Each structure stands twice: as C-alpha cells, then as structure tokens.
N, C-alpha and C positions, 0 to 999 in steps of 0.2 A: 112460730115454728122455725123460721129462718134464724131467729136469735138463738134458739136452742142448739141448732146445728153449728152456728159460729162458736158458741161456748164449748161445745164438744171438740171441735177442731182445735180451738185454742188450748184446751186441756191436753189433747194428744200431743200438740207441738211442745208444750211445756214439759210434759212427761218424757218425750223423746230427748229434749235438750238436757234434762236432768240425767237421763240414762247415759247420754254421750259424755257428760261431764264426769260422771262416776267412772265410766270406762277409761277416760283420759287420765283421771287420777290414778286408777289402778295400773294402767300401763306405765305411767311415770314412776310410780312406786316400785314396780317390778324392774324398771330400768335402773333406778338408783340401787336397788338391792343387788342387781347383777354387777354394777360398777364396784360396789363394796366387796362383793365376792372376788372379783378380778383383782382388786387392789390387795385384798388379804392374801390371795394366791400368789401374787407377785412378791409380797413381803416374805411369805413363807418360802418361796422359791429362792429369793435372795439370801435368806438365812441358811437355807440348805446348801447353796453354792458356797457361802462363806465357811460353813463348817467343813465342807469337802476340801476347800483350799487349805484350811488349817490342818486337816488330817494329812493332806499330801505333804505339807511342809514338815509336819512331825515325822512322817514316815521317811522322808528324805534325810532329815537330821539323824534319825535312828540308824539308817543304812550307812551314812557317812561315819558315824561313831563306830559302828561295827567294822567297817572297812579299815578305819584307822587302827582299831584294836587288833585286827587280823595282821595288818602290815607290821605294826610294832612288835607283836608277839613273834612273828617270823624273823624279824631283824634280830631279836634277842636270841632265838634259837640258832640262827645262822652264825652270830658272833660266838656263841658257846661252842658250836661245832668247829669253827675255824680256829678257835683258840686252843683246841686240843692237839693240833699239829702245826705249831708255829714254824718250826725248823723246816719241815717239808714244804710249808706254804712259801717261806722266804726263798727256798731253793728253786721252786717253780717260777716265782716272780723274777728272780735274778737270772734265770736262764734266758731272759730277754735282754737285748743289748741296751736300748736307750731308756731313759727315764720316762719318756712319753709312753713307750710300749709297756713298761712295767706298771704305770698308772692305769692304762687301759685294761691290762690283764687283771689287776687287782679289782677294778670296778666290775669286770665281767664275772670273776669268781664270786665276789660278794653278792651281786645281784642274782646270780644263778642259784645260790644257796637259799636266798630269800624266796625266789620264785618257786623252787622245789617245795618249800614249806607251804606256800600259798596254795599249791595244788594238792597238798596232802592233809591239811587240817580244815576244820569247819569254823564258822563264826563262834559256835558254842565252845569249841576247843580253845580258841584264842582268848575268850573271856575267862575260861577256866585257868589258863596259863597265867594270865595277869593276876587273877585272884590268888593263885598259889604263890606267885612271886611276892605279892604284898604280905602274905601270911607266912612267908619263909618255909613253905611246905613243897616248893617246886622241886621235882626230880627230873633232870634232863634225860636220864636213861630211859624214861618212859617215851621219849620222842626221838631217840637216836635212829630208829628204823626209817625215819624220813630220808636220811642221807645214805642209806645202804648202797644205792646204785650210783652214788656220786664219787668221782675220782679227780684228784687234782692233776693227775697226769694228762687229762684232757686239755689242760691249759699250758702244757710245756711248749717250748720253742717250736715254731713251724706247725703248730696244731690249732692255733687260735685265729679266728677271723677278727681283725682289729677294728671292725666297724661296730660302733655302739648302736644298737637298735633303739627304736622309740620306746619299746616296752622296758628295755634295760635302763634307759634314761629316766623313765617314770619311776621305776623302783629305786633308782639312785637318788632321786629327789626325796622320796620317802625316807631313805637312809639319812640324808643330810638333815632333814627336819628332825629325825630322831636324835641325831648327834647334837644338834643345837639344843634340843629339849634336855638332854642329859648334861650338856655343858652348863646350862642355866641352873642346875640343881646345886644347892649348897653342899660343900664337901662333907659337912656333918650330917647331911640328910641320910635317911635309911637307904635311899636309892643309890647313894654314892658307892656303896659296896658293890652293887650290881655293875656300875660303870667301871670300877677298878678291876673287877674280875674279868670283864670281857673286853677290856681296852686292847686293841690290836696295834696301836700306834707305837713306833719305836721310842725307847726311853733312854735317858742318860742318868746313871746312878739311881734308877728306880723312879725318876721323874718324867712325866710325859712332856714332850716338846710342844704339845698343843696347848698346855695349860699356862696361863700368864703367871700364876703364882709359882708354878714349877720353874719357869724360866727365871723368875726373880731369885729363887733359891739357888739355881745353878750359877747365875751371874755373881751372886754374893759369895758362893763357895769359891769360884774362880778368883774373885777379887782378893778374898782372904788368903788364898793359896799364894797368889802373886806377892802380896805384902810379906808373908812369911818367908817366901823364897828370897826376896830382896834383903830381909833381915838376916837370913842365913849367910848370904854372900857377904854382907857387910861385916858380920861377926867373924867370918873366915879371914877377911882382909885385915881386920884390926890388929891381930898379933903380929902380922908381917910388917905393917906400917910402924908398929911400936918398936920392933927389932931394928928396922932401918933407921929410925930416929936415934936409938941408942948407939948404933954404929957411927952415925954422923957426929954425935957428941964426943965420942971417944977419939975420933980422928981430929 
C-alpha cells in the first residue's frame, strides 16, 4: 500500500515537472516572438523615418527651385520694365551727386521693382513666365500692371533713404547671381537675346563695358584708329618735307 502511494506521488511530481517545463517553453517562445515583433517594428519605424526624411529633403529642394524661379522671373520683369524708360532712369540716378549715392539709388530702384513683382505673382506665374520665355511666346504687356503704382520720382534727390536694408541686400544677391548666370551663357545661345534686350549697363559703340570680348573689340578699334591717325599725320607731313628738300637743293 505504501509502495502504491509512493508511486502515485512520484507520478504526480513528474507530471507537474513536465507541465512546468512546457509552461517555461511556452513563455520563452512568447518572449522570443515578442522580441521579433519589437525588432520588426523598429525596422519598420526606421524605414518610415528614413522615407519621411527623404520626403522632407525633396520638398525643401522643390521649394528652393520654385523660389529661385520666382526670383529670376521677377528680375527679368524688372529689367524689362526699367529698360522702357532708360533716359528717365538715368536722369533720376544722376540727380544724386556722388557715385556712391548713384550706386545706392540704382540698387534700391532695381531691388524695389523685383520686390514689387514678388508680391504680385505666384509660383505658378513664375513657372509660366519662364516657360513662355523659352518658347518665345512671352508677352510683357500681360504683366505691366505689376508696376502701375511704381514711380521713379520716388527715388529723386532728397527723397531716398540711403540705407540698404537686409531685404534689399538679399534681393540684390539674387540679382548678382542672375547676372553671373547670364554672363556665363554663350553669346550664340538662345538666351543671349534675352540678355542683350534687357541689358541696362552703359555701352560704347553698342558694346557692353562688362563684357571681356566687348572690351577687346573696343581696344582693338581704338588701336586701329590710333595707327590710322599716325598714318594720316605722316602722310600730311611728307609733301611738306619733300618741298623743303627741293628748296634746299635749289639753294
């Protein structure tokens, strides 16, 4: 009887041990599954963050491109408008005494016309303008309304604050970048027509003083003119020298 009781106790102990082992294995498996799920979630979250970062970079680049297009379009429109009254523009600038003041006034006029355009057109308008320029379908008259309330008289002597603001300086930097981009274009490129039409720089014999090639042409022209002048003087002196020699021989 005692032996039977011991056997039953042993069986119960073994059964409990087996149950505990199964429970332990189940718990361990669940723990491993949970770790796998956590790792998979972390990987997915990492990919999600990576995609978000790429999207942010793409959006930033797109905005920068649109901003540059807007700025360049407005620079083109400002150049077109200012080129329509060069004599009036020069009169206003020359109403200021010193070269430094004239330079500041020119910068303020140019940047103010660009700024007025930036306030008046949208990004879509700027893209449309560039597209029309490339296809040679652009009509400036469609955008002249932008400058209806602008007057050069506002920049006459004693009416201008000679302080260049931070906003004006920023726009001027865009203008300088645009000028450099235009200067880098080959003269035979289609865009060179755009540059020549809106060039506001002073010229000599139709040549821009900013262009290296133009300066070379001007220097060559002056050199040839100087040689021709010397030849003319020498030609005028020869008959007189010849007559003097004849008189000396007669005497």
